[in-house]
C-alpha positions in Angstrom: -29.0 83.2 -6.2 -26.1 85.0 -8.3 -24.6 87.5 -6.2 -24.9 85.8 -3.2 -22.5 82.9 -3.8 -20.6 81.1 -1.0 -18.3 78.4 0.1 -18.7 76.5 3.0 -16.1 74.6 4.9 -16.9 71.7 7.3 -14.2 70.4 9.9 -15.1 67.7 12.6 -12.5 68.4 15.5 -11.4 66.3 18.0 -13.7 66.1 21.0 -17.1 66.3 18.6 -16.2 70.0 18.0 -17.6 70.3 14.5 -17.3 73.7 13.0 -18.9 75.4 9.9 -17.2 78.5 8.2 -19.5 80.2 5.5 -17.2 82.5 3.1 -19.2 85.1 1.3 -18.0 87.6 -0.8 -17.2 90.4 1.8 -17.6 88.4 5.1 -17.4 85.0 7.0 -20.0 83.5 9.2 -18.7 80.9 11.7 -21.2 78.1 13.3 -19.5 76.1 16.2 -21.5 73.0 17.3 -19.8 70.8 20.7 -20.6 69.7 23.7 -19.7 71.5 26.9 -16.2 71.3 27.5 -14.4 71.8 30.8 -13.4 75.3 31.6 -15.7 76.2 28.6 -16.5 80.3 28.5 -16.7 83.0 26.6 -18.8 85.2 24.5 -21.6 83.1 24.1 -21.4 82.1 28.0 -20.2 79.3 30.4 -22.8 76.9 29.5 -23.9 76.4 33.0 -27.2 76.6 32.5 -27.2 80.2 34.6 -28.2 82.7 31.8 -27.5 85.1 34.6 -23.9 84.9 34.4 -23.5 85.1 31.0 -24.0 89.2 30.7 -20.9 90.9 28.9 -19.7 92.2 32.0 -19.9 88.9 33.6 -18.2 87.7 30.5 -15.3 89.9 31.0 -14.5 89.8 34.5 -14.1 85.8 33.8 -12.0 86.0 30.7 -11.1 89.5 29.9 -12.2 92.4 27.4 -10.6 91.0 24.4 -8.4 88.3 23.3 -4.6 88.8 24.5 -2.2 89.8 21.2 -0.1 86.8 22.9 -3.3 83.9 22.6 -4.7 85.3 19.0 -4.5 82.6 16.5 -5.7 84.7 13.5 -3.2 86.9 11.5 -3.6 90.6 11.1 -5.1 93.1 13.4 -8.9 93.6 14.3 -10.2 96.9 13.2 -11.5 98.8 16.2 -14.3 100.8 15.0 -14.8 104.2 16.8 -17.4 107.0 15.8 -18.5 110.2 17.2 -22.1 108.6 17.0 -20.8 105.4 19.0 -19.4 108.3 21.4 -22.9 110.4 21.4 -24.7 106.9 22.1 -22.2 105.7 25.0 -22.8 108.8 26.8 -26.3 109.1 26.3 -27.4 105.3 27.1 -24.8 104.3 29.4 -24.7 105.3 33.1 -21.9 107.1 34.4 -21.3 104.4 36.7 -21.6 101.5 34.5 -19.3 103.6 32.1 -16.7 104.6 34.3 -16.6 100.7 35.5 -16.3 99.4 32.3 -13.6 101.7 30.9 -11.3 100.8 34.1 -12.2 97.4 33.1 -11.1 97.8 29.7 -8.2 99.9 30.7 -7.0 97.8 33.4 -6.7 94.7 30.4 -6.0 96.7 27.3 -3.7 99.8 28.3 -4.8 103.3 29.5 -6.3 105.1 26.8 -7.2 105.1 23.2 -10.7 104.1 20.9 -9.4 100.4 21.7 -10.7 101.4 25.3 -13.5 102.9 24.0 -14.7 100.4 21.8 -14.3 98.0 24.6 -16.3 100.2 27.1 -19.2 100.6 24.6 -19.0 96.6 24.3 -19.4 96.3 28.3 -22.7 99.0 28.4 -24.3 97.5 25.0 -22.5 94.1 24.7 -26.2 92.3 24.8 -27.5 94.4 22.1 -26.7 92.7 19.0 -28.0 95.8 16.9 -26.2 98.7 19.2 -23.6 99.3 16.7 -26.4 99.9 14.2 -28.5 102.1 16.8 -25.5 104.0 17.4 -25.6 105.7 13.8 -29.1 106.8 14.8 -26.6 109.5 16.6 -26.0 112.1 14.2 
């Protein structure tokens, strides 16, 4: 439909990995299909059949809080979003213990301070809630 045009790129990669990229006017969607790979781990979990170890906290403990700059395959830098509403939600809905634990892990991985650590701590607390950032906007 008009105003909803997209481009689609299909990639068949080694090890039976299939990637489909949907390019919309203002963003991308990426779909990855693949069988389990040795050592596979990441935001979607480790595919060991145990959803209990696929929490944001468990994944961060295994693979880190963010992609290290030296491992980033993309050009440019990520935009770090940090708003007063996110700060209010973090303090209201994430326990002090979890917040402190997340902040310590994020600071250890990313450096001592700044909004990149705040944003990481927010993800540590609310990473399993795909609508957390939208919910934070209700904190005025």
